C-alpha positions as CSV (number, residue, x, y, z in Angstrom):
1,M,260.9,57.4,-31.7
2,E,258.1,55.9,-33.8
3,R,259.4,53.8,-36.8
4,K,257.8,54.6,-39.9
5,R,255.8,52.0,-41.5
6,D,257.0,51.0,-45.1
7,V,255.6,49.0,-47.9
8,G,257.1,45.8,-46.5
9,D,255.0,46.2,-43.3
10,D,251.7,46.7,-45.2
11,R,252.4,43.7,-47.3
12,E,253.1,41.6,-44.2
13,E,250.0,42.8,-42.4
14,H,248.0,42.0,-45.6
15,D,249.3,38.5,-45.9
16,D,248.6,37.8,-42.2
17,C,245.0,39.0,-42.9
18,R,244.5,36.8,-45.8
19,T,245.9,33.7,-44.0
20,M,243.5,34.2,-41.2
21,A,240.5,34.6,-43.7
22,M,241.6,31.4,-45.5
23,Q,241.5,29.5,-42.3
24,R,238.1,30.7,-41.4
25,W,237.0,30.0,-44.9
26,S,238.5,26.3,-44.7
27,R,237.0,25.8,-41.2
28,T,233.4,26.8,-42.5
29,D,233.9,24.8,-45.6
30,R,234.8,21.6,-43.8
31,L,231.3,22.1,-41.7
32,S,229.3,22.8,-44.7
33,K,230.5,19.5,-46.6
34,K,228.5,17.6,-44.1
35,F,225.3,18.7,-45.8
36,D,226.6,18.8,-49.4
37,K,224.8,15.7,-50.3
38,L,221.5,17.3,-49.2
39,P,219.9,20.1,-51.6
40,S,219.0,23.1,-49.7
41,G,215.1,23.6,-49.4
42,D,213.0,26.5,-50.0
43,P,209.7,26.3,-48.0
44,F,208.0,29.0,-50.1
45,A,208.5,27.3,-53.5
46,K,205.8,24.9,-55.1
47,A,206.3,21.1,-54.1
48,A,209.5,22.4,-52.1
49,S,209.1,19.6,-49.6
50,S,207.6,16.3,-48.7
51,S,205.6,17.7,-45.6
52,N,204.2,20.4,-43.7
53,F,207.1,20.4,-41.6
54,S,209.3,22.9,-43.5
55,F,206.7,25.6,-43.7
56,V,206.0,25.2,-40.0
57,Y,209.7,25.6,-39.3
58,S,210.3,28.4,-41.6
59,Q,207.3,30.4,-39.7
60,G,209.1,29.8,-36.3
61,G,207.0,26.9,-35.2
62,I,209.6,24.6,-34.4
63,P,211.3,26.2,-31.3
64,C,214.8,25.1,-32.2
65,R,217.5,26.0,-34.8
66,I,220.8,24.6,-35.8
67,N,223.9,25.7,-34.1
68,H,227.1,25.2,-36.3
69,G,229.6,24.3,-33.6
70,G,233.4,24.0,-33.8
71,V,233.3,20.5,-35.1
72,Y,229.5,19.1,-35.0
73,C,226.2,20.7,-35.7
74,R,223.8,20.5,-32.9
75,L,220.1,21.9,-32.0
76,Q,219.7,24.9,-29.9
77,W,216.4,25.1,-28.3
78,D,214.4,28.3,-27.5
79,E,213.1,26.3,-24.4
80,D,214.4,23.1,-22.8
81,P,212.4,20.2,-24.6
82,A,211.2,18.8,-21.1
83,V,208.9,21.7,-20.6
84,L,207.4,21.9,-24.2
85,D,203.9,20.8,-25.1
86,Y,204.2,17.9,-27.4
87,D,200.9,18.0,-29.0
88,P,201.2,18.8,-31.8
89,L,205.0,19.5,-31.9
90,L,206.0,16.1,-31.8
91,V,203.4,14.9,-34.4
92,T,204.6,17.8,-36.8
93,I,208.4,16.9,-36.3
94,S,207.6,13.3,-36.9
95,E,206.1,14.3,-40.3
96,G,209.2,16.1,-41.0
97,L,211.2,12.7,-41.0
98,R,210.3,12.2,-44.5
99,E,211.9,15.4,-45.7
100,T,215.0,15.2,-47.9
101,K,216.4,18.7,-48.0
102,H,218.7,20.7,-45.8
103,P,218.1,21.8,-43.0
104,Y,214.9,20.1,-42.6
105,V,216.4,16.4,-42.5
106,F,218.7,17.5,-39.7
107,V,216.3,19.3,-37.6
108,A,213.5,17.0,-37.7
109,Q,215.7,13.8,-37.0
110,A,217.6,15.5,-34.1
111,A,214.5,17.2,-32.7
112,F,212.6,14.1,-32.7
113,K,215.3,12.2,-30.9
114,E,215.9,14.9,-28.3
115,M,212.2,15.4,-27.6
116,L,211.9,11.6,-26.9
117,E,214.9,11.5,-24.6
118,A,213.8,14.5,-22.5
119,P,212.6,13.8,-18.9
120,G,208.9,13.2,-18.8
121,A,208.7,12.4,-22.6
122,A,207.1,9.0,-22.2
123,A,203.9,10.4,-20.6
124,K,203.5,13.2,-23.2
125,A,204.5,11.1,-26.3
126,T,202.1,7.9,-25.4
127,P,199.0,9.8,-26.3
128,L,200.4,10.7,-29.7
129,V,201.7,7.3,-30.7
130,A,198.9,6.7,-33.3
131,Q,199.5,10.0,-35.2
132,I,203.2,9.5,-35.1
133,V,203.1,6.0,-36.4
134,R,200.9,7.1,-39.3
135,N,203.6,9.7,-40.1
136,L,206.4,7.0,-39.8
137,R,204.4,4.7,-42.2
138,A,204.3,7.6,-44.8
139,C,208.0,8.0,-44.2
140,M,208.7,4.5,-44.9
141,L,206.4,4.7,-48.1
142,S,208.6,7.5,-49.6
143,K,210.4,6.8,-52.8
144,A,213.1,9.0,-52.0
145,E,216.7,8.2,-50.6
146,G,216.8,8.4,-46.7
147,P,213.4,8.6,-45.3
148,F,213.1,4.8,-44.8
149,G,216.3,4.8,-42.7
150,A,215.2,7.9,-40.7
151,A,211.8,6.1,-40.1
152,L,213.7,3.1,-38.6
153,A,215.7,5.2,-36.3
154,A,212.6,7.2,-35.2
155,I,210.8,3.8,-34.6
156,R,213.6,2.6,-32.2
157,Q,213.6,5.9,-30.3
158,L,209.9,5.8,-30.1
159,S,209.9,2.2,-28.9
160,D,212.6,3.0,-26.3
161,C,210.4,5.8,-25.1
162,V,206.9,4.5,-24.8
163,K,207.8,0.7,-24.4
164,D,204.7,-1.4,-25.1
165,A,202.4,1.6,-25.7
166,L,203.8,1.1,-29.2
167,T,202.8,-2.4,-29.7
168,P,199.2,-2.0,-30.7
169,H,200.3,0.3,-33.4
170,M,203.1,-1.8,-34.8
171,G,201.5,-3.8,-37.5
172,A,201.5,-1.1,-40.1
173,L,205.2,-0.5,-39.5
174,L,206.1,-4.2,-39.7
175,I,204.5,-4.5,-43.1
176,Q,206.6,-2.0,-44.5
177,I,209.7,-3.2,-42.8
178,N,209.1,-6.8,-44.1
179,K,208.9,-5.4,-47.8
180,K,212.6,-4.3,-47.3
181,S,213.9,-7.0,-45.0
182,F,216.0,-8.5,-47.7
183,E,217.6,-5.1,-49.0
184,R,221.2,-5.2,-47.8
185,K,221.5,-1.6,-47.2
186,Y,218.8,-1.8,-44.5
187,K,219.7,-5.1,-43.0
188,D,221.7,-3.9,-39.9
189,A,219.0,-1.2,-39.3
190,I,216.2,-3.4,-39.8
191,F,217.7,-6.1,-37.3
192,D,218.4,-3.5,-34.7
193,T,214.7,-1.9,-35.1
194,L,213.0,-5.3,-34.6
195,V,215.2,-6.1,-31.5
196,A,214.1,-2.9,-30.0
197,L,210.4,-3.4,-30.6
198,D,210.8,-7.0,-29.4
199,A,212.7,-6.0,-26.2
200,N,210.2,-3.0,-25.4
201,G,207.0,-4.4,-26.4
202,G,206.6,-7.6,-24.4
203,P,205.1,-10.9,-25.6
204,A,202.5,-9.4,-27.7
205,A,205.1,-7.5,-29.8
206,A,207.2,-10.7,-30.2
207,K,204.0,-12.6,-31.5
208,L,203.3,-9.7,-33.9
209,I,207.1,-9.6,-35.2
210,K,207.1,-13.2,-36.0
211,A,203.7,-13.0,-37.8
212,K,204.7,-10.0,-39.9
213,V,208.5,-10.6,-40.3
214,P,208.8,-14.3,-40.4
215,C,212.6,-14.0,-41.3
216,F,213.6,-12.2,-38.1
217,S,215.2,-14.3,-35.3
218,H,217.8,-13.1,-32.7
219,K,217.5,-15.9,-30.2
């Protein structure tokens, strides 16, 4: 014979549902805290962003989106980066490195890195180096907090990908690096960047680094 439900049963079920909801909320809250320091961007507002990247992204022109996973966020691509046409996609993404708002900061930095690490990236990225360097220089000139560090990481990634094809375009970047070479917060990132440029760029790169950033030495 089926037992009748009483008030205690309903209360217990309600408490169980409430506990599960609180657990889901707590997990979502922990994930969202990763972006708490970044304001959310509105691509349609006046002066909403530092670049054209946010508008292109909002219109679906960047073939990826953020996948909020169990612990870490990652990019989910509509197509494998290895099959994408890099011109002008990679150039547009490099422009987005000077963004300061979520989700554009994460998308631009992660997409730039993953495209340069994809199979066949060197052949597709090399013809675009001059355009990418112009965007990286603009990123380094930003007065906002964050873009200079993003540019340093991007320079290392680009150098690892295209090797000495970056060397003829390094001058403009090294000038900006030298300006901040004595700022403690960038010390390690600048050192790692110059090491990468030196290792990947050959003798010409070493000579250029010595001329533009005379304080650098890792021998």
